Residue, then its C-alpha position, 0 to 999 in steps of 0.5 A: m143461885f145466889g142472885f136468885l135467892l137475893r132477889r127473892l129475899l128483897n121481894y119478901v122484905v117489901l112484902c113484910v113492910v107492906a103487911t106491917f103497914l096494912a096491919f098498922t093502918l087497920s088497927s089505927v082506924a079500928f082502935d080507940p086507945l083512949s077509950l080505956l082511959k075515958q072509962h075510969n071512975p072518976p073520969p080523968p081530966a080533959a088535960t090528961i086525956e089530951a096529953k095521952r093522945l099526944q103521947l100516942h101521936l094520935d094527932q098525926p095522920i096514920p102514914q106519919r105515925f107509921l113512919t115514926w113507929g117504923n123509924g123507932v123499929i129500925h133503931g130497936d124501939f118498938g114504942q110503948t103500950t097503951t099502959d106505958h110499958p116498953i114493947t121492946d122489953e117484953l118482945g124478946r121474952r115472948v119471941g123466945v117462948s113462941l119459937r120454942l113451942f112452934l119450932l119443936g112442934i113443926t119439926v116433930g110434925i114434919v119428920l113424922g108426917v114425912l115418914i107416915g106419908v112415905a109408908s102410906a105410899v109404899r103400902q098403898y091400900k094396906f092396913t098402914d095406909y088405911v090407918s094413917t088416912l083415917f087419922s089424918y082425916v079425923v085430926l084435920a076435921t077437928p078444930v084446934f081448940v077442940l084438939g087442945q082440950l082433947t090433949k089436955q084430957a089425955a094428959q090428965s089421964v096420964n097423970y091420974l094413971t101414973g099418980s103424978q102431976w108431971l104433965q103440965f098444960t097451963g103456962e110455960g114454966s120458969g125453967l129456973l130451979g136455983d142451984a139444981g142445974w140446967l138439966a133440971g131446968m130443962q126437965e121443968r120446961a119439958r113438963f109444960l112443953i109436951v102437951p102443947t107441942v103434941t097438940i101442934a104436932l098432931s095437926q102438922i102430922a096429919f097435914y104433911s102426911r097426906y101431901q107426902r103420900s100424894a107426892m111419893l105416889d107420883v114418883l113410885g112408878s117413874d122410869f128413874l126408879r126402875t132404872a136405879q133398881a135395874k142398875g142393882l139398887t134394892r127397892r128400899r135404897a132406890l126409894f129413899k135415895h132417889g124417890l124420896r128426894t124427888a118427892l120432897i121437892p114439891m114439899a119444900t114450899l109446904f114445909a116453909f110456909g106451913f111454919g108461917l101459917l102455924v105462927v098465925g094460927g098459934v093464937f089459939t094454941e097459946t090461948i088454950f094453954n095460957w102460953p105467954g107468947m106472941g099469939q097471946w100477946l096479940v089477943q091482949g093487944i086487941r083487947d087493949q086496942d093497942a096498935n103498936v102491940t098488934s103491929t109488932v106481932t104482925l111484923f114478927i109473923a111477917v118476918c117468920v113468913l119471910v124467913s121461912g119462904w126464903l128458906s124454902d127457896v134455899l131448900y128447893a134449890l138444894l133438892d132440885p139441881r135444875i134451879r142451880i143450873r138455871 
């Protein structure tokens, strides 16, 4: 199993480098980082523009520029923005902001999605199944930016009914309250974290519950469940001890790569809630025509997909003994 996981990890590393190179190439071809400088009034001297061009290595061919940037990345230097700010100084904070939101959202989505999917399968064509199906279809058919606005309106209603402004949905909060203590700091961050987390979790619940329902229905009538019950296990214990584990095997890949897709789609969520993470930074980098920023965000997304894909292989091997034997 170790050799299998190592080979998969090496494959993902290669894919990560290829994806980052493609993003760097496309942004370098499409962007003109000097255009913002040329728009100044009065326009800067030609010598200033030429110095900026050399500073951004625009005189080099794209492959050489990528190697220069990649060599810096290996040594922990992601270059500078078009406004001469070090990317490395901003990267750590924004990665932490995004991961705090996405990991919590997908964890809640997976747990509730699996539970709702199992309940729908066990009570197929009952009231629970119909309600969860309707919920899933409505949420999946609703665009993220619409869902975000709806959760904002719901938060405003809750604040109005409670006569407070505890739920916040703009920014992510500082979490720093002087000598108030770490618990008060966590509560401060939670005020800003709840609404965007609910927005992410709703779509994840709707998505995973549908797949979990189908996977669970495939094993409900299987021979091994009937055998387990014939040996004395109750139906509930047989379902959760044997049926659920088998039904989770095809879901392992969805769980892992779903996180990668969530990070990609997080641009919309972070923009809606003004969440200063990697998604918002990508939008800013495109607006500033900054190839270094867009490549850094692409690398972050690729690493998230790489790690989540590798973890899906680990989870798959843990759930399915046939992988370990082979």
